[in-house]
C-alpha positions as CSV (number, residue, x, y, z in Angstrom):
1,M,112.2,88.8,90.5
2,N,110.4,86.4,88.2
3,T,107.9,87.9,85.8
4,L,105.5,86.7,83.2
5,Q,105.0,88.8,80.1
6,L,101.7,89.6,78.5
7,T,101.0,91.5,75.3
8,A,99.7,95.0,76.0
9,D,96.0,95.7,75.3
10,A,95.6,96.9,71.7
11,S,93.6,99.9,72.8
12,N,96.5,101.0,75.0
13,D,98.6,103.9,73.7
14,N,101.7,101.6,74.2
15,A,100.3,98.8,72.1
16,G,103.0,96.2,71.3
17,D,105.0,96.9,74.4
18,P,105.1,94.0,76.9
19,T,103.3,94.4,80.2
20,K,105.1,92.8,83.1
21,V,103.1,90.7,85.6
22,T,104.7,90.8,89.0
23,R,104.6,88.3,91.8
24,G,102.5,90.8,93.7
25,M,99.9,90.8,91.0
26,I,99.8,87.0,91.1
27,L,99.6,87.0,94.9
28,K,96.7,89.4,94.8
29,R,94.8,87.2,92.4
30,A,95.6,84.1,94.4
31,I,94.1,85.8,97.5
32,E,91.0,86.8,95.6
33,L,90.6,83.2,94.5
34,A,90.9,82.0,98.1
35,M,88.4,84.5,99.3
36,N,86.0,83.8,96.5
37,D,86.1,80.2,97.8
38,G,85.2,81.2,101.3
39,R,88.8,81.1,102.7
40,S,90.8,83.9,104.2
41,A,93.8,85.6,102.5
42,L,96.1,83.6,104.8
43,E,94.6,80.4,103.5
44,A,95.5,81.0,99.8
45,S,96.8,77.6,98.6
46,K,99.4,76.5,96.1
47,S,96.6,75.7,93.7
48,D,95.2,79.3,94.0
49,W,98.7,80.5,93.2
50,E,99.0,78.2,90.2
51,Q,95.6,79.2,88.9
52,A,96.4,82.8,89.2
53,K,99.7,82.3,87.3
54,Q,97.8,80.4,84.6
55,E,95.2,83.2,84.3
56,F,97.9,85.8,83.7
57,S,99.8,83.6,81.2
58,E,96.8,82.8,79.0
59,P,95.8,85.2,76.3
60,D,92.6,87.2,77.0
61,E,89.7,85.8,75.0
62,E,88.5,89.3,74.2
63,M,91.9,90.3,72.8
64,V,92.1,87.5,70.2
């Protein structure tokens, strides 16, 4: 399974340990993006998937 890695939240007890982002997490976010755009979960597009992956791979602004 392909995974992306993010840095754990500094407030987390396991700070410094990587947190794995799974395909399921990305899929869930892609579905949310589609539904926010007025489409059904079955209509999640490749661009929704790509945006979801990008969101998980970018550092959180609040954590910087």
